[in-house]
Each structure stands twice: as C-alpha cells, then as structure tokens.
C-alpha positions as CSV (number, residue, x, y, z in Angstrom):
1,X,5.5,-23.4,17.2
2,X,8.1,-25.0,15.0
3,X,11.7,-25.1,15.3
4,X,13.1,-27.3,12.7
5,X,14.1,-24.6,10.0
6,X,17.8,-23.3,10.5
7,X,18.1,-19.1,10.8
8,X,20.3,-20.1,7.1
9,X,17.5,-21.7,6.1
10,X,15.0,-19.2,6.9
11,X,17.1,-15.9,5.6
12,X,17.3,-17.6,2.5
13,X,14.0,-18.7,2.0
14,X,12.5,-15.2,3.2
15,X,15.6,-13.2,1.7
16,X,14.4,-15.3,-2.2
17,X,10.6,-14.1,-1.5
18,X,11.7,-10.7,-0.8
19,X,13.7,-10.6,-3.6
20,X,11.4,-11.9,-6.3
21,X,8.2,-10.2,-4.5
22,X,7.2,-8.1,-7.8
23,X,3.6,-7.8,-9.1
24,X,1.6,-6.7,-6.2
25,X,-0.1,-8.4,-3.1
26,X,-1.6,-11.1,-5.5
27,X,1.8,-12.4,-6.9
28,X,3.7,-11.8,-3.3
29,X,1.0,-14.3,-1.6
30,X,1.0,-16.5,-4.3
31,X,4.9,-17.2,-4.2
32,X,4.6,-17.8,-0.7
33,X,2.1,-20.3,-0.9
34,X,4.3,-21.7,-2.9
35,X,7.7,-21.6,-0.9
36,X,6.1,-21.8,2.3
37,X,3.4,-24.3,1.9
38,X,3.6,-26.4,-1.5
39,X,7.8,-27.0,-1.3
40,X,8.5,-27.0,1.7
41,X,5.7,-28.1,4.7
42,X,6.4,-25.1,7.0
43,X,3.0,-24.1,7.2
44,X,-0.3,-26.0,6.7
45,X,-3.2,-25.1,3.8
46,X,-5.1,-23.9,6.8
47,X,-3.1,-22.4,8.8
48,X,-1.7,-20.3,5.8
49,X,-5.5,-19.1,4.8
50,X,-6.1,-18.3,8.0
51,X,-2.9,-16.0,8.4
52,X,-4.0,-14.5,5.6
53,X,-7.3,-13.8,6.7
54,X,-5.9,-12.5,9.8
55,X,-3.5,-10.0,7.5
56,X,-6.6,-8.9,5.6
57,X,-8.2,-7.6,8.7
58,X,-4.8,-5.9,9.7
59,X,-4.4,-2.6,8.6
60,X,-1.0,-2.4,6.5
61,X,0.5,-4.0,3.7
62,X,-1.2,-8.1,4.0
63,X,1.7,-9.8,2.2
64,X,4.3,-8.2,4.4
65,X,2.6,-8.9,7.7
66,X,2.2,-12.4,6.0
67,X,5.6,-13.0,5.3
68,X,6.1,-11.9,9.1
69,X,3.6,-14.0,10.7
70,X,5.1,-17.3,9.0
71,X,8.2,-16.3,10.7
72,X,6.8,-15.4,13.8
73,X,5.1,-19.0,13.8
74,X,8.3,-20.7,12.7
75,X,10.6,-18.9,15.1
76,X,8.9,-16.3,17.3
77,X,9.5,-13.0,17.3
78,X,13.2,-13.2,15.9
79,X,11.9,-14.9,13.0
80,X,9.3,-12.5,12.4
81,X,11.4,-9.5,12.6
82,X,13.8,-11.6,9.7
83,X,11.0,-12.7,7.5
84,X,9.3,-8.9,7.8
85,X,12.8,-7.0,7.1
86,X,14.1,-9.3,4.8
87,X,10.5,-8.8,2.5
88,X,10.6,-5.1,2.7
89,X,14.5,-4.3,2.5
90,X,15.5,-5.0,-1.1
91,X,12.5,-2.7,-2.5
92,X,13.3,-0.3,0.0
93,X,17.0,-0.1,-1.0
94,X,15.9,0.5,-4.6
95,X,13.1,2.8,-3.6
96,X,16.0,4.9,-2.2
97,X,18.1,4.7,-5.2
98,X,15.7,5.5,-7.8
99,X,13.9,8.4,-5.6
100,X,17.2,10.3,-5.1
101,X,18.2,9.9,-8.9
102,X,14.6,11.2,-9.5
103,X,15.2,14.1,-7.2
104,X,18.6,15.5,-9.0
105,X,16.8,14.6,-12.6
106,X,13.2,14.5,-12.5
107,X,13.2,18.1,-14.1
108,X,15.1,17.2,-17.0
109,X,12.9,17.4,-20.1
110,X,13.9,14.2,-21.5
111,X,13.0,12.7,-18.3
112,X,9.8,14.4,-18.3
113,X,8.9,13.1,-21.3
114,X,9.5,9.6,-20.3
115,X,7.5,10.1,-17.1
116,X,4.4,10.4,-19.2
117,X,4.6,6.9,-20.3
118,X,5.0,6.1,-16.8
119,X,2.0,7.8,-16.0
120,X,-0.1,6.2,-18.9
121,X,1.0,3.0,-17.4
122,X,-0.2,4.0,-13.8
123,X,-3.6,4.9,-15.0
124,X,-4.0,1.7,-16.6
125,X,-2.9,-0.6,-13.4
126,X,-5.0,1.3,-10.9
127,X,-8.0,0.6,-13.3
128,X,-6.8,-2.8,-13.6
129,X,-6.6,-3.2,-9.7
130,X,-10.3,-1.4,-9.9
131,X,-11.4,-4.1,-11.4
132,X,-10.1,-7.0,-9.6
133,X,-11.0,-5.7,-6.0
134,X,-14.7,-4.9,-7.5
135,X,-15.0,-8.6,-8.8
136,X,-14.3,-9.9,-5.8
137,X,-15.7,-7.7,-3.1
138,X,-19.1,-6.4,-4.7
139,X,-21.4,-9.7,-4.7
140,X,-24.6,-7.7,-3.8
141,X,-26.6,-4.8,-3.6
142,X,-25.0,-3.8,0.0
143,X,-21.7,-4.0,-1.9
144,X,-22.5,-1.8,-4.5
145,X,-24.2,0.6,-2.6
146,X,-21.2,0.7,-0.4
147,X,-18.9,1.2,-3.1
148,X,-20.9,4.2,-4.9
149,X,-21.2,6.1,-1.6
150,X,-17.5,5.7,-0.6
151,X,-16.8,7.2,-4.1
152,X,-19.5,9.8,-3.8
153,X,-17.9,10.5,-0.4
154,X,-14.5,11.3,-1.5
155,X,-15.1,12.4,-5.0
156,X,-17.9,15.0,-4.6
157,X,-17.6,15.9,-0.6
158,X,-14.0,15.5,-0.1
159,X,-14.8,13.2,3.1
160,X,-11.8,11.9,4.8
161,X,-10.5,8.4,3.9
162,X,-10.4,7.2,7.5
163,X,-13.8,8.7,8.4
164,X,-15.2,6.5,5.0
165,X,-13.2,3.4,6.3
166,X,-14.3,3.7,9.5
167,X,-18.3,4.1,8.6
168,X,-17.7,0.9,6.3
169,X,-16.4,-1.4,9.5
170,X,-18.9,0.1,11.8
171,X,-21.5,-1.1,9.4
172,X,-20.3,-4.3,8.4
173,X,-19.7,-5.2,12.0
174,X,-23.7,-4.6,12.7
175,X,-24.8,-6.7,9.8
176,X,-22.7,-9.7,10.9
177,X,-23.9,-12.7,12.3
178,X,-23.1,-15.2,14.6
179,X,-21.3,-18.4,13.7
180,X,-19.1,-21.2,14.6
181,X,-15.6,-22.2,14.7
182,X,-13.4,-23.7,12.2
183,X,-11.9,-26.4,14.8
184,X,-8.7,-25.1,14.8
185,X,-6.9,-25.1,18.4
186,X,-6.2,-21.8,19.4
187,X,-2.4,-21.1,20.9
188,X,-2.2,-20.5,24.4
189,X,-1.7,-16.6,25.4
190,X,-1.3,-14.7,28.5
191,X,-2.5,-11.5,28.7
192,X,0.8,-10.1,30.2
193,X,2.4,-11.1,27.3
194,X,0.2,-8.9,25.0
195,X,0.2,-6.0,27.4
196,X,4.5,-6.4,27.2
197,X,3.8,-6.6,23.4
198,X,1.7,-3.4,23.2
199,X,4.0,-1.4,25.3
200,X,7.4,-2.4,24.0
201,X,6.1,-2.2,20.2
202,X,3.9,1.2,20.6
203,X,7.1,2.4,22.6
204,X,9.3,1.5,19.4
205,X,6.9,3.2,17.1
206,X,6.9,6.3,18.9
207,X,10.3,7.0,20.1
208,X,11.3,8.5,16.9
209,X,8.4,11.0,17.0
210,X,9.1,12.0,20.6
211,X,12.7,12.7,19.9
212,X,11.9,15.0,17.1
213,X,9.3,17.1,19.4
214,X,12.0,17.3,21.8
215,X,14.1,18.6,19.0
216,X,11.8,21.0,17.4
217,X,11.9,19.1,14.2
218,X,8.5,20.3,13.0
219,X,8.7,19.1,9.5
220,X,10.1,15.7,10.2
221,X,7.4,15.6,13.4
222,X,4.6,16.3,10.8
223,X,5.8,13.8,8.5
224,X,6.2,11.1,11.1
225,X,2.8,11.8,12.8
226,X,0.8,11.8,9.0
227,X,2.7,8.4,7.7
228,X,1.8,6.9,11.6
229,X,-1.8,8.0,11.1
230,X,-1.6,6.4,7.7
231,X,0.3,3.1,9.0
232,X,-3.6,2.8,11.1
233,X,-5.8,3.2,8.3
234,X,-4.3,1.4,5.3
235,X,-7.1,-1.2,5.0
236,X,-7.6,-2.8,1.6
237,X,-4.0,-2.5,0.3
238,X,-2.0,0.4,-1.1
239,X,-4.1,1.7,-3.6
240,X,-7.2,2.3,-1.4
241,X,-4.9,4.6,0.8
242,X,-2.9,6.7,-2.2
243,X,-6.4,8.9,-2.8
244,X,-5.8,9.9,0.6
245,X,-1.9,10.0,1.0
246,X,-2.3,12.3,-2.4
247,X,-4.9,14.2,-1.4
248,X,-2.7,15.5,2.0
249,X,0.8,15.5,0.9
250,X,-0.4,17.4,-2.5
251,X,-2.8,19.4,-1.6
252,X,-3.0,19.7,2.1
253,X,1.0,20.4,3.1
254,X,2.1,20.8,-0.6
255,X,5.3,18.2,-0.3
256,X,5.4,17.2,-3.4
257,X,3.3,18.1,-6.6
258,X,0.5,15.8,-8.5
259,X,3.0,14.9,-11.4
260,X,5.6,13.9,-8.6
261,X,3.0,11.6,-6.8
262,X,2.0,9.8,-9.9
263,X,5.6,9.4,-10.9
264,X,6.3,7.7,-7.3
265,X,3.5,5.2,-7.9
266,X,4.5,4.4,-11.3
267,X,8.4,3.7,-10.0
268,X,7.1,2.1,-6.8
269,X,5.2,-0.3,-9.2
270,X,8.6,-1.6,-10.6
271,X,10.4,-2.5,-7.3
272,X,9.8,-5.6,-5.1
273,X,8.2,-5.4,-2.0
274,X,4.6,-3.8,-0.9
275,X,3.9,-1.3,-2.8
276,X,3.1,0.8,0.4
277,X,6.9,1.7,0.0
278,X,5.6,4.6,-2.0
279,X,5.5,6.4,1.4
280,X,9.4,6.1,1.4
281,X,9.7,7.8,-2.0
282,X,7.2,10.9,-1.1
283,X,9.0,11.2,1.9
284,X,12.6,10.9,0.2
285,X,11.6,13.9,-2.4
286,X,9.6,16.1,0.6
287,X,12.8,15.8,2.8
288,X,15.2,16.7,-0.4
289,X,13.1,19.6,-1.1
290,X,13.3,20.8,2.5
291,X,17.1,20.3,3.4
292,X,18.9,18.2,0.7
293,X,20.4,14.9,0.5
294,X,20.7,14.7,4.7
295,X,17.2,15.7,4.8
296,X,16.0,13.4,2.0
297,X,17.5,10.3,4.0
298,X,16.3,11.4,7.2
299,X,12.6,11.7,6.1
300,X,13.0,8.1,4.1
301,X,14.4,6.3,7.2
302,X,11.7,8.0,9.2
303,X,8.9,7.0,6.9
304,X,9.8,3.5,6.9
305,X,10.0,3.0,10.7
306,X,7.0,4.6,10.9
307,X,5.1,2.7,8.3
308,X,6.7,-0.6,9.0
309,X,7.1,-0.7,13.1
310,X,3.2,-0.7,13.4
311,X,3.1,-4.1,10.8
312,X,5.1,-5.8,13.5
313,X,3.1,-4.5,16.4
314,X,-0.5,-6.0,14.6
315,X,1.2,-9.3,14.0
316,X,3.0,-10.0,17.1
317,X,0.1,-8.6,19.3
318,X,-2.9,-10.4,17.2
319,X,-1.0,-13.6,15.9
320,X,-1.4,-15.4,19.0
321,X,-5.4,-14.8,18.9
322,X,-5.4,-16.0,15.1
323,X,-7.8,-18.8,15.9
324,X,-10.0,-17.0,18.1
325,X,-10.3,-13.7,16.0
326,X,-11.0,-16.0,12.9
327,X,-14.0,-17.1,14.5
328,X,-15.8,-13.6,14.8
329,X,-18.0,-13.2,12.1
330,X,-18.5,-9.6,13.0
331,X,-15.2,-8.5,12.3
332,X,-15.0,-10.6,9.0
333,X,-18.2,-9.0,8.2
334,X,-16.5,-5.6,9.1
335,X,-13.9,-6.8,6.2
336,X,-16.2,-7.4,3.9
337,X,-17.7,-3.9,4.1
338,X,-14.3,-2.2,4.3
339,X,-13.2,-3.9,1.0
340,X,-16.2,-3.0,-0.7
341,X,-16.0,0.8,0.5
342,X,-12.2,0.2,-0.7
343,X,-13.7,-0.3,-4.5
344,X,-15.1,3.1,-4.4
345,X,-11.8,4.7,-2.9
346,X,-9.7,2.9,-5.8
347,X,-12.6,4.3,-8.3
348,X,-11.6,7.9,-6.9
349,X,-8.0,7.5,-7.3
350,X,-8.5,6.2,-10.8
351,X,-10.8,9.5,-12.1
352,X,-8.2,11.4,-10.0
353,X,-5.2,10.1,-11.7
354,X,-6.8,9.9,-15.4
355,X,-8.0,13.8,-14.7
356,X,-4.5,14.9,-14.2
357,X,-2.5,12.9,-16.7
358,X,-5.5,13.7,-19.2
359,X,-5.4,17.4,-18.6
360,X,-2.8,19.7,-18.0
361,X,-5.0,21.7,-16.0
362,X,-7.3,20.8,-12.9
363,X,-9.2,22.8,-10.6
364,X,-11.3,22.0,-7.7
365,X,-15.1,23.0,-8.2
366,X,-16.2,26.1,-6.3
367,X,-18.4,24.4,-4.1
368,X,-18.1,20.8,-3.9
369,X,-14.5,19.0,-3.9
370,X,-14.9,17.8,-7.4
371,X,-11.8,18.2,-9.5
372,X,-12.7,20.0,-12.9
373,X,-10.4,19.8,-15.8
374,X,-9.8,22.8,-18.3
375,X,-11.0,21.4,-21.6
376,X,-8.2,23.2,-23.6
377,X,-5.4,21.5,-21.4
378,X,-6.6,18.3,-23.2
379,X,-3.4,16.3,-23.7
380,X,-3.8,14.3,-27.1
381,X,-0.4,12.0,-26.7
382,X,-1.4,11.3,-23.2
383,X,-4.7,9.9,-24.2
384,X,-2.9,7.8,-26.9
385,X,-0.5,6.6,-24.6
386,X,-3.3,5.4,-22.0
387,X,-5.4,3.7,-25.0
388,X,-2.2,1.9,-26.0
389,X,-1.6,0.9,-22.1
390,X,-5.5,-0.4,-22.2
391,X,-5.1,-2.5,-25.0
392,X,-1.1,-3.9,-23.9
393,X,-2.4,-4.8,-20.8
394,X,-6.2,-5.5,-20.2
395,X,-6.4,-6.9,-24.3
396,X,-3.2,-8.7,-24.7
397,X,-1.8,-9.3,-21.1
398,X,1.0,-7.8,-21.2
399,X,3.0,-7.1,-17.6
400,X,3.0,-4.0,-16.2
401,X,6.9,-3.5,-16.4
402,X,7.0,-4.2,-20.1
403,X,4.0,-2.2,-20.5
404,X,5.7,0.7,-19.0
405,X,8.9,0.3,-21.3
406,X,7.0,0.2,-24.1
407,X,5.0,3.2,-23.2
408,X,8.0,5.2,-22.2
409,X,10.0,4.5,-25.3
410,X,6.8,5.6,-27.1
411,X,6.7,8.8,-25.1
412,X,10.2,9.6,-25.8
413,X,9.5,9.0,-29.8
414,X,7.0,11.2,-29.4
415,X,9.0,14.1,-27.4
416,X,11.9,13.8,-30.5
417,X,9.4,14.3,-33.0
C-alpha cells in the first residue's frame, strides 16, 4: 500500500474529482482513470480495472466505491474515508440547497411549468441509460431472456426489485464456470481484521437506527430502514433501483408524489457526485412534509448516513480480498446475470416515467400491476418536449444539462403563451 502521497495532495486530487464528477458513473470513472492512472502513477492499469470489477460486484454507487478503494489503497482506511467523503460531499451540499428550495417554491405555477422541461429531459436520459446498459449487457440469448423476464416481473406482476436481483444472481452463479487467476498477488489479510471491520462498520451503520427506535421516532426509523435496505440491493447503478424506490416512497409510504420523484431525479442529474444522492433529495422532501425544515435536515442526514456508510463497509471488508474475488468466475457470472436483469428494470423505469409525464392520469390495472393511462389526459406539449429532447440528446449529441436548460426554457415559453 503506497504512502508516497501527502494528505494535502490526496485531498486536492480527490476534492477535484468530487467537484468535477458530473455526467454519471461512466464519466466519473473516466475522470478517476485520468487522475489516478494517466496523470499520476498512483494506481496501475491492472489494479484500477480489478478495483472497478470489484465495485461492479458490490451494491452501491460503483464510482464512489472506486474512489474509496483508491484512497484506501493509497493511504489505508483514513485515505478511503477522505476519498469517499470528498466524492460525495459537493453533490450532497448542492442537493440539500436544491431540495429545500424546491420544498418552498416547487408549487409555484411558473416553477411547475419549468419542471415539465426537466421531466422531458429525464425521460430521454433514462432511455439513453437503457440503451447503453443494454448494449453492454445483452450479448446473448440468456441476457435477453433475463431482461424480458425482469421487465415482465416488475412491470406486469409487480415483483419486488430485490427478488428479481436475487433470482438473476443465483441463476448467473449457477451457470458460472471455473477459471484461472489473472496472476495478481493477493494482499495479506487476517480473519480477525475482517471481523473487526464488519463489526465496527455495522455498528456505525445501525447506531442511528437503534437511537431512533429507542426515541420512538417512527417516521425517521422507517425512512432509515428503507434506505438501508436500498443500500443492500443497489446493484447495476441508481437507475436500476429507482423503480423500486419510486414504488415504495410514492405508492407504499406516500412520502412524496410521482411528480416530485421525477423532479428529484432531474435535479440530481444536474449535480456532481453519484446519482444515488437522489435518496437525500427524497428524504429531505419527505422530512419537510412531516416536520418542516428541522425534519427535512434530519431526514436528509439520515438518508446520507445509511446510503453511504454501507459503501465504506463493503470496500474496507472486500478490498483486501480483491485479487481472490476477481478469480471467482461464479461471482462474475452472477454480476453478468444481474446486469442483464437490470436492463429490464431500467426499461420498466423508462416506461413508467414516460407514462406519468405524457399522461396526467395513470392508474394501476384491476388485476395486474400494469399502469394504465387515461387517453383523455394525454399532454401534447409534454410529448413535443420529449420528442425535442430525443432529437437534441440522441440525434445532435447534446449533454443532459444543456438539453434540460433548453427544454425548460421551451416549457416556460409554452406556459407564457
């Protein structure tokens, strides 16, 4: 483990990564590759790729966990904490400001009109994510079958997201074949150290939940338990878990509305850091509805804690075993199957968002979980904005932020007419 980097240099590099980490995990991973592999030899190409493979196997935001692993590899646990914190903190601060502003002014008609443009851009960016993931994951008949069954399971039957991921993982693990090691030398690791890491970070993860239970704070406890569960099943990136989160916070708990969920994703797309910061936005809105500004801040901090504390646990626990893990083909098979199933989940999310933006009234079917739109509530201007977004992002290759600003300006012009 290298100790050549000073703390000041480590903070400067990972601070810059955190401030510039726009554009989703692909852009964030590319930024870290440039900073940590190309511009300074802190990690070798092989070590970087093995670390990325590990982070893809783990639940949680892979880019944030990759930054944490790099910091841990360079300066131990404290380095991992610093790198992970600096990756998340800038976006978390921006999200807090945006969410509180939205809580106070989101019902203003002019603001609602502007958000129609944001929602149109969200539909396009989720569809774009669907295309990218599908191109990488669906390279055979098995991948397509898993994706179709995953979509049918969640869209038609309403099966829980964790059940779909578990089933796909077990299927992929069962079909994995034995293989060889890539030659990397495993780091020495002691079982006692692993147990200590597990106990310490599990205690940190659960401490606020136990305190809330003892204090009888039912709403915050329910929120913390849900986002803790979300942290365990977040395979395949934030888009994969958004449908599950939306179903729970909108339909089951009623913490926020469908429109607020779509707006939350749109604003989270514009900030640095992992997209899973949308959990903070949702928690802030839910807490604000329950107990004003104080409830919002408490809920937002709790969501951040139970979302990202597990990320440090996974990395500090699995990092020393990276070379051993990378040699396990059954785990690789499980990841491949999960990624294929995630395509179906993101497809469900894309259709769900589109229906709720293009139609003012959408209700569940009488028997199955299929959402059924009311044809008389079709929003023509929303369809026009979505079409324009498709042309700008998919045809002209505009970025999300520029497209969102353009569609928002168009929506405001439409409202003014």
